[in-house]
Short mmCIF file of the C-alpha atoms (twelve columns), coordinates in Angstrom:
data_MODEL
# 
_entry.id   MODEL 
# 
loop_
_atom_site.group_PDB 
_atom_site.id 
_atom_site.type_symbol 
_atom_site.label_atom_id 
_atom_site.label_alt_id 
_atom_site.label_comp_id 
_atom_site.label_asym_id 
_atom_site.label_seq_id 
_atom_site.Cartn_x 
_atom_site.Cartn_y 
_atom_site.Cartn_z 
_atom_site.pdbx_PDB_model_num 
ATOM 1   C CA . UNK A 1   0.037   -0.075  -0.112 1 
ATOM 2   C CA . UNK A 2   1.245   3.538   -0.805 1 
ATOM 3   C CA . UNK A 3   0.437   7.189   -0.411 1 
ATOM 4   C CA . UNK A 4   -0.668  9.339   2.358  1 
ATOM 5   C CA . UNK A 5   -4.349  10.443  2.623  1 
ATOM 6   C CA . UNK A 6   -5.931  12.924  5.158  1 
ATOM 7   C CA . UNK A 7   -9.331  12.207  6.526  1 
ATOM 8   C CA . UNK A 8   -11.332 12.903  9.545  1 
ATOM 9   C CA . UNK A 9   -13.043 10.720  12.167 1 
ATOM 10  C CA . UNK A 10  -16.566 11.648  12.657 1 
ATOM 11  C CA . UNK A 11  -18.434 11.999  15.938 1 
ATOM 12  C CA . UNK A 12  -19.419 8.492   15.911 1 
ATOM 13  C CA . UNK A 13  -15.914 7.195   15.485 1 
ATOM 14  C CA . UNK A 14  -16.255 6.402   11.943 1 
ATOM 15  C CA . UNK A 15  -13.153 6.929   9.384  1 
ATOM 16  C CA . UNK A 16  -13.425 6.885   5.678  1 
ATOM 17  C CA . UNK A 17  -10.807 4.575   4.093  1 
ATOM 18  C CA . UNK A 18  -9.258  6.026   0.894  1 
ATOM 19  C CA . UNK A 19  -10.455 4.233   -2.227 1 
ATOM 20  C CA . UNK A 20  -6.824  3.047   -3.050 1 
ATOM 21  C CA . UNK A 21  -6.218  1.658   0.244  1 
ATOM 22  C CA . UNK A 22  -9.727  -0.085  0.295  1 
ATOM 23  C CA . UNK A 23  -8.794  -1.754  -2.778 1 
ATOM 24  C CA . UNK A 24  -5.824  -3.598  -1.202 1 
ATOM 25  C CA . UNK A 25  -7.576  -4.006  2.221  1 
ATOM 26  C CA . UNK A 26  -10.696 -5.633  1.123  1 
ATOM 27  C CA . UNK A 27  -14.089 -5.199  2.477  1 
ATOM 28  C CA . UNK A 28  -13.143 -6.795  5.761  1 
ATOM 29  C CA . UNK A 29  -9.896  -6.226  7.306  1 
ATOM 30  C CA . UNK A 30  -8.194  -5.951  10.782 1 
ATOM 31  C CA . UNK A 31  -6.772  -3.124  12.772 1 
ATOM 32  C CA . UNK A 32  -4.669  -3.387  15.658 1 
ATOM 33  C CA . UNK A 33  -2.108  -1.537  17.801 1 
ATOM 34  C CA . UNK A 34  1.459   -0.942  16.460 1 
ATOM 35  C CA . UNK A 35  4.748   -0.512  18.000 1 
ATOM 36  C CA . UNK A 36  4.398   3.193   17.373 1 
ATOM 37  C CA . UNK A 37  1.515   5.450   18.532 1 
ATOM 38  C CA . UNK A 38  -0.530  4.536   15.486 1 
ATOM 39  C CA . UNK A 39  -2.831  1.753   14.315 1 
ATOM 40  C CA . UNK A 40  -2.027  -0.796  11.650 1 
ATOM 41  C CA . UNK A 41  -4.561  -2.174  9.241  1 
ATOM 42  C CA . UNK A 42  -4.069  -5.581  7.581  1 
ATOM 43  C CA . UNK A 43  -5.952  -7.231  4.782  1 
ATOM 44  C CA . UNK A 44  -7.832  -10.586 5.814  1 
ATOM 45  C CA . UNK A 45  -4.921  -12.353 3.747  1 
ATOM 46  C CA . UNK A 46  -2.209  -10.677 5.537  1 
ATOM 47  C CA . UNK A 47  -3.771  -11.247 9.044  1 
ATOM 48  C CA . UNK A 48  -4.063  -14.946 8.236  1 
ATOM 49  C CA . UNK A 49  -0.409  -15.066 7.284  1 
ATOM 50  C CA . UNK A 50  0.280   -13.466 10.649 1 
ATOM 51  C CA . UNK A 51  -1.801  -15.914 12.460 1 
ATOM 52  C CA . UNK A 52  -0.256  -18.877 10.751 1 
ATOM 53  C CA . UNK A 53  3.263   -17.579 11.866 1 
ATOM 54  C CA . UNK A 54  2.058   -17.283 15.336 1 
ATOM 55  C CA . UNK A 55  0.385   -20.775 15.481 1 
ATOM 56  C CA . UNK A 56  3.655   -22.119 14.465 1 
ATOM 57  C CA . UNK A 57  5.368   -20.546 17.517 1 
ATOM 58  C CA . UNK A 58  5.780   -22.289 20.957 1 
ATOM 59  C CA . UNK A 59  3.216   -21.324 23.411 1 
ATOM 60  C CA . UNK A 60  5.612   -18.943 25.446 1 
ATOM 61  C CA . UNK A 61  6.205   -16.944 22.283 1 
ATOM 62  C CA . UNK A 62  2.573   -17.041 21.354 1 
ATOM 63  C CA . UNK A 63  1.637   -15.414 24.864 1 
ATOM 64  C CA . UNK A 64  3.899   -12.370 23.834 1 
ATOM 65  C CA . UNK A 65  1.638   -11.754 20.966 1 
ATOM 66  C CA . UNK A 66  -1.533  -11.319 23.065 1 
ATOM 67  C CA . UNK A 67  -1.695  -7.563  22.943 1 
ATOM 68  C CA . UNK A 68  -1.675  -7.734  18.965 1 
ATOM 69  C CA . UNK A 69  -5.013  -9.811  19.269 1 
ATOM 70  C CA . UNK A 70  -6.319  -8.546  22.514 1 
ATOM 71  C CA . UNK A 71  -6.567  -4.794  20.875 1 
ATOM 72  C CA . UNK A 72  -7.486  -5.981  17.273 1 
ATOM 73  C CA . UNK A 73  -10.729 -5.098  15.674 1 
ATOM 74  C CA . UNK A 74  -12.221 -6.850  12.568 1 
ATOM 75  C CA . UNK A 75  -13.436 -3.930  10.622 1 
ATOM 76  C CA . UNK A 76  -15.949 -4.043  7.734  1 
ATOM 77  C CA . UNK A 77  -16.582 -1.189  5.286  1 
ATOM 78  C CA . UNK A 78  -20.023 0.553   5.296  1 
ATOM 79  C CA . UNK A 79  -21.634 1.602   2.247  1 
ATOM 80  C CA . UNK A 80  -19.754 4.802   2.229  1 
ATOM 81  C CA . UNK A 81  -16.450 3.298   2.712  1 
ATOM 82  C CA . UNK A 82  -15.938 3.945   6.383  1 
ATOM 83  C CA . UNK A 83  -15.063 1.894   9.344  1 
ATOM 84  C CA . UNK A 84  -15.968 2.199   12.853 1 
ATOM 85  C CA . UNK A 85  -12.747 2.384   15.115 1 
ATOM 86  C CA . UNK A 86  -13.297 1.392   18.523 1 
ATOM 87  C CA . UNK A 87  -12.623 3.942   21.222 1 
ATOM 88  C CA . UNK A 88  -9.779  1.872   22.890 1 
ATOM 89  C CA . UNK A 89  -7.876  1.808   19.564 1 
ATOM 90  C CA . UNK A 90  -8.610  5.657   18.925 1 
ATOM 91  C CA . UNK A 91  -7.170  6.290   22.436 1 
ATOM 92  C CA . UNK A 92  -4.206  4.206   21.910 1 
ATOM 93  C CA . UNK A 93  -3.145  6.084   18.605 1 
ATOM 94  C CA . UNK A 94  -4.447  9.439   20.060 1 
ATOM 95  C CA . UNK A 95  -6.939  9.722   17.105 1 
ATOM 96  C CA . UNK A 96  -9.483  12.533  17.875 1 
ATOM 97  C CA . UNK A 97  -10.317 14.066  14.457 1 
ATOM 98  C CA . UNK A 98  -7.691  14.709  11.748 1 
ATOM 99  C CA . UNK A 99  -6.105  11.444  10.527 1 
ATOM 100 C CA . UNK A 100 -3.251  10.339  8.297  1 
ATOM 101 C CA . UNK A 101 -3.983  7.129   6.420  1 
ATOM 102 C CA . UNK A 102 -0.424  5.978   5.414  1 
ATOM 103 C CA . UNK A 103 0.432   3.269   2.993  1 
ATOM 104 C CA . UNK A 104 3.111   1.253   4.482  1 
ATOM 105 C CA . UNK A 105 3.796   -1.646  2.048  1 
ATOM 106 C CA . UNK A 106 1.823   -4.716  3.304  1 
ATOM 107 C CA . UNK A 107 -0.400  -2.784  5.591  1 
ATOM 108 C CA . UNK A 108 -1.801  0.789   6.118  1 
ATOM 109 C CA . UNK A 109 -1.034  2.880   9.228  1 
ATOM 110 C CA . UNK A 110 -3.579  5.188   10.815 1 
ATOM 111 C CA . UNK A 111 -1.945  8.306   12.432 1 
ATOM 112 C CA . UNK A 112 -3.108  11.348  14.381 1 
ATOM 113 C CA . UNK A 113 -2.308  13.947  11.456 1 
ATOM 114 C CA . UNK A 114 0.039   16.129  13.757 1 
ATOM 115 C CA . UNK A 115 1.770   13.055  14.954 1 
ATOM 116 C CA . UNK A 116 2.383   11.879  11.333 1 
ATOM 117 C CA . UNK A 117 3.450   15.296  10.098 1 
ATOM 118 C CA . UNK A 118 6.381   15.063  13.047 1 
ATOM 119 C CA . UNK A 119 7.397   11.524  12.130 1 
ATOM 120 C CA . UNK A 120 7.271   12.293  8.324  1 
ATOM 121 C CA . UNK A 121 9.435   15.397  8.962  1 
ATOM 122 C CA . UNK A 122 12.020  13.283  10.744 1 
ATOM 123 C CA . UNK A 123 12.043  10.352  8.318  1 
ATOM 124 C CA . UNK A 124 11.875  12.296  5.069  1 
ATOM 125 C CA . UNK A 125 15.239  13.651  4.726  1 
ATOM 126 C CA . UNK A 126 17.895  13.108  2.201  1 
ATOM 127 C CA . UNK A 127 20.227  11.295  4.548  1 
ATOM 128 C CA . UNK A 128 17.374  8.906   5.712  1 
ATOM 129 C CA . UNK A 129 16.340  8.196   2.074  1 
ATOM 130 C CA . UNK A 130 19.718  7.543   1.108  1 
ATOM 131 C CA . UNK A 131 20.124  5.064   3.992  1 
ATOM 132 C CA . UNK A 132 16.848  3.256   3.093  1 
ATOM 133 C CA . UNK A 133 17.865  2.957   -0.635 1 
ATOM 134 C CA . UNK A 134 21.405  1.650   0.337  1 
ATOM 135 C CA . UNK A 135 19.695  -0.945  2.573  1 
ATOM 136 C CA . UNK A 136 17.761  -1.964  -0.524 1 
ATOM 137 C CA . UNK A 137 20.719  -2.078  -2.573 1 
ATOM 138 C CA . UNK A 138 19.860  0.824   -4.895 1 
# 
């Protein structure tokens, strides 16, 4: 998934998912917490791959994955391309109104717009881009 899209959460906690992101996520997808102060959205297929990896782990390692599932929500698009984000997920990511929906390869991230602007400003430097491209052997 690619691109950055600006949307707003309405008073009922609904967020419109951009059409380009919807095409890749599908009608039903999963949203959960992230290691950053944002949410991560996975297509059903990606979520199943994550589940398969976790099922193959020893139980002790599976337990470490508990927060990923305890805080996950299965989301279904309504007729207007919106999802209802549970309050607990909105609280985790600090989502109140303005949201950046960010394509992040295999997933999409949902950021508070101001938080995304700060992260983007730090990450989008010529030095960081050069390091990323070098890591990819470009």
